[in-house]
Every structure is written in C-alpha cells, then in structure tokens.
C-alpha positions as semicolon CSV with decimal commas, in nm:
position;residue;x (nm);y (nm);z (nm)
1;P;0,845;0,682;-0,610
2;A;1,138;0,838;-0,423
3;G;1,106;0,870;-0,067
4;W;0,833;0,565;-0,036
5;R;0,948;0,351;0,259
6;H;0,783;-0,002;0,157
7;P;0,891;-0,126;-0,155
8;V;0,715;-0,085;-0,479
9;D;0,690;-0,187;-0,840
10;Y;0,489;-0,074;-1,113
11;G;0,287;-0,216;-1,382
12;Y;-0,025;-0,145;-1,598
13;F;-0,073;0,202;-1,396
14;W;-0,061;0,066;-1,069
15;W;0,156;0,023;-0,767
16;I;0,285;-0,324;-0,682
17;M;0,350;-0,394;-0,340
18;S;0,413;-0,741;-0,111
19;L;0,207;-0,881;0,164
20;A;0,523;-0,984;0,334
21;D;0,759;-0,798;0,569
22;P;0,724;-0,442;0,364
23;M;1,098;-0,352;0,482
24;N;1,242;-0,633;0,348
25;A;1,044;-0,796;0,062
26;H;1,071;-0,714;-0,321
27;P;0,741;-0,640;-0,426
28;D;0,736;-0,900;-0,712
29;S;0,411;-1,126;-0,620
30;G;0,154;-0,850;-0,685
31;D;-0,009;-0,938;-0,352
32;V;-0,105;-0,574;-0,262
33;I;-0,224;-0,344;-0,560
34;V;-0,214;-0,020;-0,476
35;A;-0,333;0,325;-0,672
36;A;-0,201;0,659;-0,502
37;G;-0,338;1,005;-0,592
38;A;-0,310;1,358;-0,502
39;Q;-0,256;1,461;-0,160
40;G;-0,362;1,168;0,030
41;Q;-0,563;0,966;-0,188
42;W;-0,522;0,585;-0,166
43;V;-0,645;0,274;-0,280
44;F;-0,520;-0,107;-0,150
45;A;-0,645;-0,399;-0,317
46;V;-0,555;-0,750;-0,201
47;P;-0,711;-1,030;-0,387
48;K;-0,596;-1,295;-0,153
49;Y;-0,796;-1,140;0,119
50;D;-1,097;-1,040;-0,061
51;L;-0,991;-0,703;0,072
52;V;-1,013;-0,319;-0,048
53;M;-0,950;-0,037;0,185
54;A;-0,953;0,330;0,055
55;A;-0,805;0,643;0,199
56;T;-0,888;0,981;0,132
57;G;-0,765;1,333;0,326
58;Q;-0,555;1,620;0,276
59;V;-0,180;1,530;0,325
60;D;0,073;1,837;0,272
61;G;0,391;1,639;0,427
62;D;0,385;1,235;0,540
63;F;0,292;1,074;0,215
64;E;0,347;0,746;0,385
65;H;0,104;0,764;0,670
66;A;-0,163;0,535;0,464
67;P;0,089;0,265;0,364
68;D;0,203;0,245;0,694
69;F;-0,155;0,233;0,856
70;F;-0,234;-0,026;0,584
71;Y;0,043;-0,250;0,706
72;T;0,022;-0,172;1,061
73;H;-0,351;-0,189;1,153
74;V;-0,529;-0,291;0,864
75;L;-0,319;-0,621;0,739
76;A;-0,252;-0,685;1,096
77;A;-0,636;-0,725;1,164
78;V;-0,697;-0,902;0,870
79;R;-0,425;-1,173;0,976
80;R;-0,565;-1,272;1,303
C-alpha cells in the first residue's frame, strides 16, 4: 500500500514481505506473510521460524508502527 516503509507484494489476499533487510529487499520470497486490518490490527506469520505475531490496537496516524516493531524487535530477538 502507498506509504508503507517496507517493500511488500500481494497474493492470495495476504501481504508478502521479506525476512531480509526490509529497506533493501524485494519481497518475492514470501518469508513473512502479513494480514493488515483497520486501525492497527496485524498478523505476521514466519513459517521458517514457526512464528506468529498478532498486534491489536487503535491507531489513527502511524500505520507502520507494528511492522517496524516486528522487524526491529521481534525478528531481532528470534535471530539471536
């Protein structure tokens, strides 16, 4: 979607993102499967790590908060 800071692709009603550096990667691998709902509702699934993260909330402005948190905190912790 317009305005996302992370490269995405779309298929089968899911957003597709990469596990690689989110600012430089092309999301063609399907490493991260994402559902994005209204006002801050998110689901991130990473089959490679048997990982699912759900985020809920009321967001009026910064639509990227959950993906940023997912990449900077959750994936960083899983990769250690």
